[in-house]
Each structure stands twice: as structure tokens, then as C-alpha cells.
C-alpha positions in Angstrom: -10.1 -24.1 -109.4 -9.1 -20.6 -109.4 -5.4 -21.1 -109.0 -4.7 -19.6 -112.6 -6.6 -16.5 -112.1 -4.8 -13.5 -112.0 -3.7 -11.8 -108.5 -6.0 -9.0 -106.9 -5.9 -5.7 -108.7 -2.8 -3.9 -108.4 -0.5 -6.6 -107.0 2.7 -7.3 -108.9 4.8 -10.5 -108.9 7.7 -10.3 -106.6 10.5 -12.7 -105.3 11.1 -12.1 -101.6 12.4 -14.5 -98.8 14.9 -16.3 -101.0 14.8 -19.6 -102.6 12.4 -20.8 -99.9 9.9 -18.5 -100.3 10.1 -18.4 -104.0 9.4 -22.4 -104.0 6.3 -21.8 -101.9 4.9 -18.8 -103.9 4.8 -17.0 -106.3 4.0 -13.8 -104.0 2.7 -10.5 -105.3 2.8 -7.1 -103.7 1.1 -3.8 -103.9 1.0 -0.5 -101.9 -2.1 0.4 -100.2 -2.7 3.3 -97.8 0.9 3.5 -96.7 1.1 -0.4 -96.3 2.9 -3.0 -98.4 0.3 -5.7 -99.0 1.7 -9.1 -100.2 -0.5 -12.0 -101.6 -0.8 -15.3 -103.3 -3.3 -17.6 -104.8 -3.7 -20.8 -103.0 -2.8 -23.5 -105.4 -2.7 -27.4 -105.2 0.9 -27.3 -103.7 -0.8 -25.1 -100.6 -3.5 -27.2 -99.4 -4.0 -29.8 -96.7 -6.0 -32.7 -97.2 -8.7 -30.8 -96.4 -8.2 -28.5 -99.4 -7.6 -25.7 -97.3 -4.2 -23.6 -97.4 -1.7 -25.5 -95.0 -1.0 -24.0 -91.5 2.5 -24.4 -92.4 2.0 -22.1 -95.5 0.1 -19.4 -93.8 2.9 -19.5 -91.1 5.6 -18.9 -93.9 3.5 -16.2 -95.5 2.9 -14.7 -92.1 6.5 -14.5 -91.2 7.4 -13.1 -94.8 4.9 -10.7 -94.4 5.3 -9.0 -91.2 9.2 -9.1 -91.3 9.2 -7.6 -95.2 6.9 -4.8 -94.4 9.2 -3.4 -91.8 11.7 -3.0 -94.5 9.5 -0.9 -96.6 7.1 1.0 -93.8 10.0 2.3 -91.9 13.5 3.7 -92.9 15.8 0.8 -91.6 17.8 -0.5 -94.3 17.3 -3.8 -96.1 18.6 -6.5 -94.1 18.2 -10.0 -93.0 15.7 -10.2 -90.2 15.9 -13.5 -88.5 12.7 -14.6 -86.8 13.0 -14.4 -82.9 9.4 -15.0 -82.3 6.4 -15.7 -84.3 2.5 -15.9 -83.0 0.0 -16.8 -84.8 -3.9 -17.5 -84.2 -5.9 -19.3 -87.2 -9.2 -17.8 -87.8 -10.9 -19.6 -90.6 -9.6 -21.5 -93.3 -8.2 -20.4 -96.8 -9.7 -22.4 -99.5 -8.0 -23.8 -102.7 -8.3 -21.0 -105.3 -8.7 -18.1 -102.8 -6.8 -15.3 -103.1 -4.7 -14.7 -99.6 -3.6 -11.2 -98.9 -2.0 -9.4 -95.8 -0.7 -6.3 -94.4 1.4 -5.5 -91.4 1.7 -2.8 -89.0 5.3 -2.0 -87.5 4.9 -1.4 -83.6 8.5 -0.9 -83.0 11.8 -0.6 -84.0 14.8 -0.7 -81.8 18.8 -0.9 -82.5 18.6 -4.9 -82.4 14.8 -5.9 -83.0 11.6 -5.2 -84.9 8.2 -5.7 -83.5 5.2 -6.2 -85.8 2.0 -7.8 -86.4 -0.4 -8.3 -89.2 -3.8 -9.6 -90.5 -4.2 -12.1 -93.3 -7.4 -12.4 -95.0 -8.4 -15.2 -98.0 -11.1 -13.6 -100.1 -11.8 -10.6 -98.0 -12.3 -13.1 -94.8 -9.8 -12.9 -91.9 -8.2 -16.2 -91.5 -5.1 -15.4 -89.5 -3.7 -12.9 -87.1 0.1 -12.8 -86.6 2.7 -11.1 -84.5 6.4 -11.4 -84.4 9.7 -10.2 -83.1 12.7 -9.9 -85.5 16.4 -9.4 -85.0 18.0 -7.1 -87.2 20.7 -8.7 -89.1 23.3 -8.3 -91.8 22.6 -6.2 -95.1 20.6 -8.4 -97.5 22.1 -8.7 -101.0 20.1 -7.2 -104.1 19.9 -9.5 -106.8 17.9 -7.8 -109.5 14.5 -6.6 -110.1 11.4 -7.3 -111.8 9.8 -5.3 -114.7 6.7 -3.4 -114.4 7.1 -3.0 -110.4 7.1 0.5 -110.9 3.5 0.7 -111.7 2.8 -0.2 -108.3 4.1 2.6 -106.4 2.1 5.3 -105.1 2.9 8.8 -105.7 5.6 10.7 -103.6 9.2 10.3 -103.2 8.9 8.6 -100.0 7.0 5.7 -101.5 9.1 5.7 -104.6 12.1 5.3 -102.2 10.4 2.4 -100.4 8.9 0.9 -103.5 12.4 1.0 -105.2 13.7 -1.6 -102.6 11.0 -4.1 -103.4 12.7 -5.9 -106.2 14.0 -9.4 -105.3 16.7 -9.9 -102.6 18.2 -13.1 -101.1 18.8 -12.9 -97.1 22.7 -13.5 -96.5 
């Protein structure tokens, strides 16, 4: 089993999505080609009886991925984005020990809603396609940061501003 292996190159450990997401992590993030990528290693607590990542875990990950990306890939303030709609297509399994990562595209941001979609891969193979609609809610409370996250920032003031918002937060 490879769950003790480090994350993929350039990923830094982060805490996103509050206590529920933290209990299902750990999660890692990095910037890549103007996109926030989030990932995790499939561990024993993430798998179903078939030794693949449980569909509920992949759905949780997709929800966090495509809503969180909106807060870093657009100019909206960091805020709680309750899920209005989440659609997923399972394409393949993500075996125990595999590295799962995804990135999202933000399709549209309105005054009240965010529309986004993402692709999730396990060891380079597409395992899930997801799309969602999120309601723009109240500002999220900032509760501190993780050392070393600055190393994940790409060059440029815009990236620095976006990545500086990446430290832990808890929706309120």
C-alpha cells in the first residue's frame, strides 16, 4: 500500500472545508497553469469493500474542489459557498494507495451563484467528472495558515494574492 507516500510534486498540505473535510483528508494543493489543483492519497479510511476510493469520498472531494477553486481562480471574496446542485459521473475506480487530484474551471459567476466543473484523476487516469452550482453566502472566517504554502505560489502579484487566501478556513 502506498498511503504513506508523499503527495505529488509541488503539493502542500492545506485545510479546506472545515472539520468534515479535515476528518476525510488530508488534502493538498498547488497552482498549475492558472488553476488551483487539490489532491489526496487514497488511504484505508477512504475505500469501499472493493478497495477503491468510496464514491462518497470522491463526491466530497469534488464538492470541495469545484467550490474552492472559485475562491482562488476568480476575484470573488472568500466566502461560504453552499452547494445548490452537484452532478458527478464516475468514470473509473481510484484504488487504495493511488494519488487523486483534480482541477476545476469556473464557468460563470453571478451576484448570487457560481457555476463550475472539474475533472478528477487517480494516478493520471480520469475517474470522475463533476459540475456544480453554488450559492454565494457569508464571508468565511480565517483561522490561520500553514507554513510553507508560499512555496506553492507561482510568480506574479495576482497569483500571490490568490494563493495568500489558500490557508485554512472554516465556513460560517
